[in-house]
C-alpha positions as CSV (number, residue, x, y, z in Angstrom):
1,M,12.3,3.2,33.0
2,V,10.6,0.0,31.4
3,T,6.9,-0.2,32.1
4,K,5.1,-3.1,33.7
5,Y,1.7,-3.7,32.2
6,L,-0.9,-5.3,34.5
7,N,-3.9,-7.5,34.0
8,F,-7.6,-6.2,34.0
9,I,-9.9,-8.2,36.3
10,G,-13.5,-7.1,37.6
11,G,-12.6,-3.3,36.5
12,E,-9.1,-3.2,38.2
13,W,-5.7,-3.4,37.1
14,R,-4.1,-6.0,39.0
15,N,-0.6,-7.3,39.6
16,S,0.0,-10.9,39.5
17,I,0.0,-12.9,43.0
18,D,3.3,-14.5,42.1
19,E,4.6,-11.4,40.5
20,S,5.8,-13.3,37.4
21,L,6.9,-11.1,34.4
22,K,6.9,-11.7,30.6
23,E,9.7,-9.6,28.7
24,H,8.7,-8.0,25.5
25,K,11.5,-7.4,23.0
26,N,11.3,-5.6,19.7
27,P,11.8,-8.2,16.9
28,A,13.6,-5.4,14.9
29,N,16.1,-4.8,17.5
30,P,15.9,-7.8,20.3
31,S,18.3,-5.7,22.5
32,Q,15.3,-3.3,23.0
33,I,13.0,-4.2,25.7
34,I,9.6,-2.3,25.3
35,G,8.1,-3.5,28.6
36,Y,6.7,-6.3,30.8
37,T,3.6,-8.0,31.1
38,V,2.5,-9.6,34.5
39,S,1.6,-13.4,34.1
40,A,-1.6,-14.3,35.7
41,S,-2.0,-17.6,37.8
42,A,-4.7,-20.1,37.5
43,E,-6.2,-18.5,40.9
44,E,-6.4,-15.2,38.9
45,V,-8.1,-16.7,35.9
46,N,-10.7,-18.1,38.2
47,E,-11.3,-14.6,39.8
48,A,-11.6,-13.1,36.2
49,V,-14.3,-15.8,35.2
50,I,-16.2,-15.2,38.5
51,H,-16.2,-11.5,37.8
52,A,-17.5,-11.9,34.2
53,K,-20.3,-14.3,35.6
54,L,-21.4,-11.7,38.1
55,A,-21.2,-9.0,35.5
56,F,-23.3,-11.1,33.0
57,Q,-26.5,-10.6,35.0
58,E,-26.6,-6.9,34.6
59,W,-24.8,-6.7,31.3
60,K,-27.5,-8.9,29.6
61,Q,-30.2,-6.7,30.8
62,L,-28.7,-3.6,29.2
63,S,-30.5,-2.8,25.9
64,P,-28.8,-3.5,22.5
65,V,-28.6,0.3,22.1
66,G,-26.8,0.7,25.3
67,R,-24.2,-2.0,24.6
68,G,-23.7,-0.6,21.2
69,E,-23.2,2.9,22.3
70,I,-20.3,1.8,24.4
71,L,-18.9,-0.1,21.4
72,R,-19.1,3.3,19.5
73,K,-17.1,5.1,22.2
74,A,-14.5,2.6,22.2
75,A,-14.4,3.1,18.1
76,D,-13.9,6.9,18.7
77,L,-11.4,6.2,21.3
78,L,-9.4,3.6,19.4
79,E,-9.4,5.8,16.4
80,A,-8.1,8.9,18.6
81,Q,-5.3,6.7,20.1
82,S,-4.4,4.7,16.8
83,Q,-0.9,6.1,16.4
84,D,0.2,5.0,19.9
85,I,-1.3,1.7,19.6
86,A,-0.1,1.1,16.3
87,E,3.5,2.0,17.4
88,T,3.4,-0.3,20.3
89,A,2.2,-3.1,18.3
90,T,4.9,-2.6,15.7
91,K,7.5,-2.8,18.5
92,E,6.0,-5.8,19.9
93,M,5.5,-8.0,16.8
94,G,7.3,-6.2,13.9
95,K,4.4,-5.5,11.5
96,R,5.1,-2.3,9.5
97,L,3.6,0.8,11.4
98,A,1.4,1.7,8.0
99,E,0.0,-1.9,8.0
100,M,-0.6,-1.7,11.8
101,K,-2.2,1.7,11.6
102,G,-4.6,0.3,9.0
103,E,-5.4,-2.6,11.2
104,V,-6.2,-0.4,14.4
105,L,-8.5,1.8,12.0
106,R,-10.1,-1.4,10.8
107,G,-10.7,-2.4,14.4
108,A,-12.7,1.0,14.9
109,A,-14.7,0.2,11.9
110,I,-15.4,-3.5,13.2
111,L,-16.5,-1.8,16.5
112,R,-18.8,0.6,14.7
113,Y,-20.3,-2.4,12.6
114,Y,-21.2,-4.4,15.6
115,A,-22.7,-1.6,17.7
116,Q,-25.6,-1.5,15.2
117,E,-25.8,-5.4,14.9
118,G,-27.5,-5.6,18.2
119,M,-30.4,-3.9,16.7
120,R,-31.0,-6.6,14.0
121,K,-33.9,-9.2,14.1
122,L,-32.8,-11.9,16.8
123,G,-35.8,-14.2,16.4
124,E,-38.9,-14.8,14.4
125,V,-42.7,-15.4,14.7
126,L,-43.6,-18.9,13.5
127,P,-46.7,-20.6,12.6
128,S,-48.3,-23.0,15.1
129,A,-50.6,-26.0,14.6
130,N,-52.8,-24.6,17.6
131,S,-54.7,-21.5,16.5
132,Q,-54.6,-20.1,20.2
133,N,-50.9,-20.4,20.3
134,T,-48.3,-17.7,19.6
135,L,-45.1,-19.3,18.7
136,Y,-41.8,-17.5,18.4
137,S,-38.2,-17.7,18.8
138,M,-35.5,-15.4,20.1
139,R,-31.7,-15.5,20.4
140,V,-30.2,-15.1,24.0
141,P,-26.6,-14.5,25.3
142,L,-24.5,-17.6,26.2
143,G,-22.7,-16.3,29.2
144,V,-19.0,-15.9,29.9
145,I,-17.1,-16.3,26.7
146,S,-13.4,-17.5,26.6
147,V,-11.4,-15.3,24.0
148,I,-8.0,-16.7,23.0
149,T,-6.1,-14.7,20.2
150,P,-3.0,-15.0,18.3
151,W,-0.2,-12.3,18.0
152,N,-0.4,-11.8,14.1
153,F,-3.4,-9.4,14.3
154,P,-3.2,-8.2,17.8
155,V,-6.0,-5.6,17.3
156,A,-8.3,-6.8,14.7
157,I,-8.6,-10.3,15.7
158,P,-9.5,-9.7,19.4
159,I,-11.9,-7.0,18.3
160,W,-13.9,-9.0,15.9
161,K,-14.4,-11.6,18.7
162,I,-15.0,-9.3,21.6
163,A,-17.2,-6.8,19.9
164,P,-20.0,-9.3,18.9
165,A,-19.6,-11.3,22.0
166,L,-20.4,-8.1,24.1
167,V,-23.1,-6.4,21.7
168,Y,-25.0,-9.7,22.0
169,G,-25.1,-9.6,25.7
170,N,-22.0,-11.8,26.8
171,T,-19.0,-11.1,29.0
172,V,-15.7,-12.0,28.2
173,V,-12.4,-13.1,29.6
174,W,-9.7,-12.5,27.2
175,K,-6.3,-14.2,26.9
176,P,-4.2,-12.7,24.2
177,S,-0.9,-14.2,22.8
178,Q,2.1,-13.8,25.1
179,E,3.9,-12.0,22.2
180,T,1.5,-9.0,22.0
181,G,0.5,-8.7,25.7
182,I,1.2,-4.9,25.9
183,T,-0.9,-4.2,22.9
184,A,-3.7,-6.2,24.5
185,V,-3.4,-4.1,27.7
186,K,-4.0,-0.9,25.5
187,I,-7.1,-2.5,24.0
188,A,-8.7,-3.3,27.2
189,S,-7.9,0.1,28.4
190,I,-9.9,1.4,25.4
191,F,-13.1,-0.5,26.6
192,E,-12.4,0.8,30.1
193,Q,-12.3,4.4,29.0
194,A,-15.5,3.7,26.8
195,G,-17.5,3.1,30.1
196,L,-17.6,-0.6,30.1
197,P,-19.0,-1.9,33.4
198,A,-16.4,-3.7,35.7
199,G,-16.2,-7.3,35.0
200,V,-17.8,-7.3,31.5
201,L,-14.3,-7.5,29.9
202,N,-11.5,-9.0,31.7
203,L,-7.9,-9.5,30.4
204,I,-5.7,-12.1,31.7
205,N,-1.8,-12.2,30.2
206,G,0.1,-15.5,30.6
207,S,1.1,-18.7,29.1
208,G,-1.1,-21.1,27.4
209,E,-0.2,-23.9,29.9
210,I,-1.3,-22.0,32.8
211,V,-3.8,-19.1,31.9
212,G,-5.0,-21.0,28.7
213,N,-5.6,-24.4,30.3
214,A,-7.2,-22.9,33.3
215,L,-9.5,-20.7,31.2
216,V,-10.5,-23.3,28.8
217,E,-11.2,-25.9,31.7
218,H,-13.2,-23.5,33.8
219,S,-16.6,-24.8,34.5
220,E,-18.3,-21.3,34.5
221,T,-17.4,-20.4,30.9
222,A,-20.0,-21.1,28.2
223,A,-18.2,-21.0,25.0
224,I,-14.5,-20.7,23.7
225,T,-13.3,-18.7,20.6
226,F,-9.9,-19.4,19.5
227,T,-7.6,-18.3,16.6
228,G,-4.1,-20.2,16.4
229,S,-2.4,-23.3,15.6
230,N,-4.0,-26.6,14.7
231,R,-2.1,-28.4,17.3
232,V,-3.6,-26.2,20.2
233,G,-6.9,-26.1,18.4
234,R,-7.4,-29.9,18.4
235,E,-6.5,-29.9,22.2
236,L,-8.9,-27.1,22.9
237,A,-11.7,-28.9,21.1
238,S,-11.3,-32.0,22.8
239,K,-11.6,-30.2,26.3
240,A,-14.5,-28.2,25.1
241,V,-16.3,-31.4,23.9
242,A,-15.8,-33.1,27.2
243,Q,-17.5,-30.0,29.0
244,N,-20.2,-29.7,26.3
245,K,-19.1,-26.2,25.6
246,K,-19.7,-24.4,22.3
247,Y,-16.4,-23.7,20.6
248,Q,-15.2,-21.8,17.6
249,L,-11.8,-22.6,15.9
250,E,-9.9,-20.7,13.3
251,L,-6.7,-22.3,12.6
252,G,-4.0,-22.8,9.9
253,G,-4.0,-22.3,5.9
254,K,-1.9,-23.3,3.1
255,N,-3.6,-20.9,0.8
256,P,-3.2,-21.6,-3.2
257,V,-3.2,-19.2,-6.3
258,I,-4.0,-20.6,-9.6
259,V,-2.8,-18.6,-12.6
260,L,-4.2,-19.5,-15.9
261,E,-2.8,-18.6,-19.3
262,D,-5.5,-16.1,-20.2
263,A,-5.2,-14.1,-16.9
264,D,-3.6,-10.6,-16.7
265,L,-0.3,-11.7,-15.6
266,D,0.9,-8.3,-14.4
267,L,-2.1,-8.4,-11.9
268,A,-1.7,-11.9,-10.9
269,A,1.9,-11.4,-10.1
270,K,1.4,-8.3,-8.3
271,L,-1.3,-9.7,-6.2
272,T,0.5,-13.0,-5.6
273,V,3.6,-11.3,-4.2
274,E,1.4,-9.0,-2.0
275,G,-0.6,-12.2,-0.7
276,A,2.6,-13.9,0.0
277,M,4.7,-11.2,1.5
278,K,2.3,-8.6,3.0
279,Q,2.9,-8.5,6.7
280,T,5.8,-10.7,6.3
281,G,3.7,-13.6,5.2
282,Q,2.3,-14.0,8.8
283,R,-1.3,-14.3,8.0
284,C,-3.5,-17.3,8.0
285,T,-4.8,-16.4,4.6
286,A,-1.3,-15.5,3.3
287,T,-0.5,-17.0,-0.3
288,S,1.8,-19.9,0.2
289,R,1.4,-21.8,-3.1
290,V,1.1,-20.7,-6.6
291,Y,0.1,-23.2,-9.5
292,V,0.9,-21.7,-13.0
293,E,-0.1,-23.2,-16.3
294,Q,3.2,-24.2,-18.2
295,S,2.5,-21.9,-21.2
296,V,2.9,-18.7,-19.2
297,Y,5.1,-20.2,-16.2
298,D,8.5,-18.6,-17.4
299,T,6.8,-15.3,-17.9
300,F,4.9,-15.1,-14.8
301,V,8.0,-16.2,-12.9
302,E,9.9,-13.2,-14.1
303,K,7.0,-10.9,-13.2
304,L,7.1,-12.4,-9.7
305,I,10.7,-11.6,-9.4
306,G,10.2,-8.2,-10.5
307,N,7.7,-7.4,-7.9
308,V,9.5,-9.2,-5.0
309,S,12.6,-7.5,-6.0
310,Q,10.9,-4.1,-5.1
311,I,10.6,-5.1,-1.3
312,T,12.7,-3.4,1.2
313,V,13.2,-5.2,4.4
314,G,13.8,-3.4,7.9
315,D,12.3,-2.0,10.9
316,G,8.6,-1.6,10.5
317,L,8.6,1.9,12.2
318,D,10.9,2.9,9.0
319,E,8.5,4.5,6.5
320,A,10.9,3.3,3.6
321,V,10.5,-0.3,4.7
322,T,7.9,-2.5,2.9
323,M,8.5,-5.7,4.8
324,G,9.1,-6.0,8.6
325,P,10.9,-8.7,10.6
326,V,9.1,-12.0,11.6
327,A,7.5,-11.5,15.2
328,S,10.0,-13.4,17.3
329,K,13.0,-15.7,17.6
330,K,10.9,-18.8,17.6
331,Q,9.1,-17.7,14.4
332,F,12.5,-16.8,12.8
333,E,13.7,-20.3,13.7
334,T,10.7,-21.9,12.4
335,V,10.7,-20.0,8.9
336,T,14.5,-20.5,8.3
337,S,14.0,-24.0,9.0
338,Y,11.5,-24.3,6.1
339,I,13.8,-22.6,3.9
340,K,16.5,-25.0,4.7
341,K,14.0,-28.0,4.2
342,G,12.9,-26.7,0.8
343,I,16.7,-26.7,-0.4
344,E,17.2,-30.1,1.0
345,E,14.1,-31.6,-0.8
346,G,15.4,-30.4,-4.1
347,A,13.3,-27.0,-4.8
348,E,15.2,-24.3,-6.5
349,L,15.7,-21.2,-4.4
350,L,14.8,-18.8,-7.1
351,Y,15.0,-15.4,-4.8
352,G,15.9,-14.5,-1.4
353,G,16.1,-17.1,1.4
354,Q,18.9,-15.3,3.3
355,T,18.7,-14.0,6.9
356,L,19.9,-10.3,7.2
357,Y,22.9,-10.3,9.8
358,D,24.3,-6.9,8.7
359,P,25.0,-4.7,11.8
360,S,22.5,-2.1,10.5
361,Y,19.8,-4.8,11.1
362,N,20.6,-4.7,14.9
363,G,20.2,-8.6,15.3
364,G,16.6,-8.3,14.2
365,Y,14.7,-11.4,13.0
366,F,14.9,-10.5,9.4
367,I,14.3,-12.8,6.5
368,E,14.5,-11.8,2.9
369,P,11.2,-12.5,0.7
370,T,11.6,-16.0,-0.5
371,I,10.4,-17.6,-3.8
372,F,10.9,-21.4,-4.4
373,S,10.5,-22.8,-8.0
374,Q,10.8,-26.5,-9.1
375,V,8.4,-27.4,-6.3
376,T,6.4,-30.5,-6.3
377,N,3.1,-31.0,-4.5
378,E,4.9,-33.5,-2.1
379,M,7.5,-31.3,-0.8
380,T,7.3,-30.2,2.7
381,I,7.1,-26.4,1.7
382,A,4.1,-27.3,-0.4
383,R,2.2,-29.1,2.3
384,E,3.0,-27.4,5.7
385,E,1.9,-23.9,7.0
386,I,5.0,-21.6,7.1
387,F,3.7,-18.5,8.4
388,G,6.5,-16.4,6.8
389,P,7.6,-14.7,3.7
390,V,7.9,-18.0,1.6
391,L,6.4,-18.7,-1.8
392,A,6.3,-22.2,-3.7
393,V,5.6,-21.9,-7.3
394,I,4.6,-25.1,-9.0
395,K,4.4,-25.7,-12.8
396,V,1.0,-27.4,-14.0
397,G,-0.3,-28.7,-17.2
398,D,-3.6,-27.2,-17.1
399,Y,-6.6,-26.0,-14.9
400,T,-7.9,-29.3,-14.0
401,E,-4.2,-30.3,-12.7
402,A,-3.9,-27.2,-10.7
403,L,-7.3,-27.4,-9.0
404,A,-6.6,-31.1,-8.0
405,Q,-3.2,-30.1,-6.6
406,A,-4.6,-27.0,-4.8
407,N,-7.2,-29.1,-3.2
408,D,-4.6,-31.7,-2.1
409,T,-4.0,-30.5,1.5
410,I,-5.4,-30.8,4.8
411,Y,-6.2,-27.2,5.0
412,G,-9.1,-25.2,3.3
413,L,-9.1,-21.6,4.3
414,S,-8.9,-19.5,1.2
415,A,-7.9,-19.8,-2.4
416,S,-7.6,-17.5,-5.6
417,L,-7.8,-17.9,-9.3
418,F,-6.7,-15.5,-11.9
419,T,-8.5,-15.9,-15.2
420,T,-10.6,-14.1,-17.7
421,N,-12.6,-17.5,-18.4
422,L,-16.1,-17.1,-16.7
423,N,-16.7,-20.9,-16.9
424,K,-13.5,-21.8,-15.1
425,A,-14.1,-19.1,-12.5
426,F,-17.7,-20.6,-11.7
427,D,-16.1,-24.0,-11.6
428,F,-13.4,-22.8,-9.4
429,I,-16.1,-21.2,-7.0
430,K,-18.1,-24.5,-6.9
431,N,-15.1,-27.0,-6.7
432,S,-12.3,-25.2,-4.8
433,E,-12.4,-26.9,-1.2
434,V,-11.9,-23.7,0.9
435,G,-14.2,-21.4,2.8
436,M,-13.2,-18.2,1.1
437,V,-12.7,-18.0,-2.7
438,Q,-11.2,-15.1,-4.5
439,I,-11.3,-14.5,-8.5
440,N,-8.6,-12.1,-9.6
441,G,-7.7,-11.2,-6.1
442,E,-5.3,-12.1,-3.5
443,T,-6.1,-14.8,-1.0
444,G,-6.2,-12.6,2.0
445,G,-8.8,-10.0,3.2
446,A,-11.9,-9.9,5.2
447,E,-14.8,-7.5,5.8
448,P,-16.9,-7.5,9.0
449,Q,-20.3,-8.1,7.3
450,A,-19.0,-11.4,5.6
451,P,-18.6,-14.8,7.2
452,F,-14.8,-15.5,7.6
453,G,-13.6,-19.1,8.0
454,G,-12.4,-22.4,6.4
455,M,-13.0,-26.0,5.5
456,K,-11.2,-29.1,6.4
457,E,-8.6,-28.5,9.3
458,S,-8.7,-24.8,8.9
459,S,-11.9,-24.5,11.0
460,S,-14.1,-26.1,13.4
461,G,-16.9,-25.6,10.9
462,T,-18.1,-22.5,12.6
463,R,-17.7,-18.9,11.1
464,E,-16.7,-15.5,12.3
465,Q,-18.0,-12.2,11.5
466,G,-21.3,-11.1,10.0
467,Q,-24.6,-13.0,10.9
468,A,-22.2,-16.0,11.6
469,A,-21.1,-14.1,14.7
470,M,-24.6,-13.7,16.1
471,E,-25.1,-17.6,15.3
472,F,-22.0,-18.3,17.6
473,F,-22.4,-15.9,20.3
474,T,-26.0,-16.6,21.0
475,A,-28.4,-19.6,21.6
476,Y,-31.9,-20.1,20.5
477,K,-35.0,-19.8,23.1
478,T,-38.4,-20.9,21.6
479,I,-41.4,-19.4,23.3
480,S,-45.1,-20.7,23.1
481,I,-47.8,-18.4,24.6
482,T,-51.2,-20.1,24.5
483,S,-54.3,-17.8,25.0
484,S,-56.7,-18.5,27.8
485,L,-59.4,-16.8,26.2
């Protein structure tokens, strides 16, 4: 029997008023239905916000130690249930089980990190022009936070938004991607098991058109944190500004790698392929373009092919597989359309590019890892975010040309340089127009203590994680106490 998964509102698991259901299929075998989630109505979104608003009054009074203890319990529970949650997510969106298990454990580590963050200094004593005056600042929670998350990191991204929101005293209404609603139910259940009071975290599955809009437009939410597409991000920002709400957007990327002639080419090729193909290229920080100095271009391309040819495509539950399917039929159609566009615009299909229709693949959404050469910076595959296992290789004359072309994009999330030249490394750090720079590393990767985010159209200018999380999820309050003596 296929399970129906409910929404979590005010501490109760609730069916939808209109009983609308979303079917969840395994992208490795779309004939396999793994469950249904109930889709909330706008009325139920309103109920979730009201419950969060009521819960905020008591939750903000709980000490940071008490809030942190609940996060620690959630971390322990997440770790204990990591196999089940990882398998669920793999069946929902295709990510390899090993990668998904790592993500779940990363989620536990993020919870433990933020469990301690509430005890950091949240203000400062300031000098005053009046010697009888004590002047200081403190940071206070905002209220109800709207959390809207994508499907590609169904555990880590929700947790790195929800955990800091909670530890700083806010309450949350969470709308996950429709593609990973079952995984979201299991994450919400973890917080329930950890003893989170009713209404502090509310989960509402459903469409962006109904649930997302109702949540963003609700007058009782104080801030919005969103990870997703640039198109939706722009719409959300417009609505937030109209309501004078704080908002945080993490959007797309077109992340470049530059490989110079003095680089360790074996390392550069290995990490470029990992950056491009890990998690089937479905990361906002995935490597999408690689600029290679012409003197080492041919050698580097050979090494790229040597690495990518070792990839085995298949069901993410198979331990022998090193790259799973893309997450959905929609994503499958998007990625294959970009491959077709690359060929039409004159790029050379150097490796892969085929969909896998063999009966052994069960009709899954499988695409070979794909490398294009003879790419120019004007081609669509060099300019638009693909979000799939597609890498464009571009030949350049020197570092200066490579940097100029790498920066020639609307995006500015992450970038990497492979070199042994310290001067060029520091020049790249200074002049690369991105929020996150790697020297001799792949473009992906994040640690909870470090700010995460981009420049240009990759971000709203805010950052996630580390101290940046405290800055977003709290507001300054300035206090002045004048002695009557």
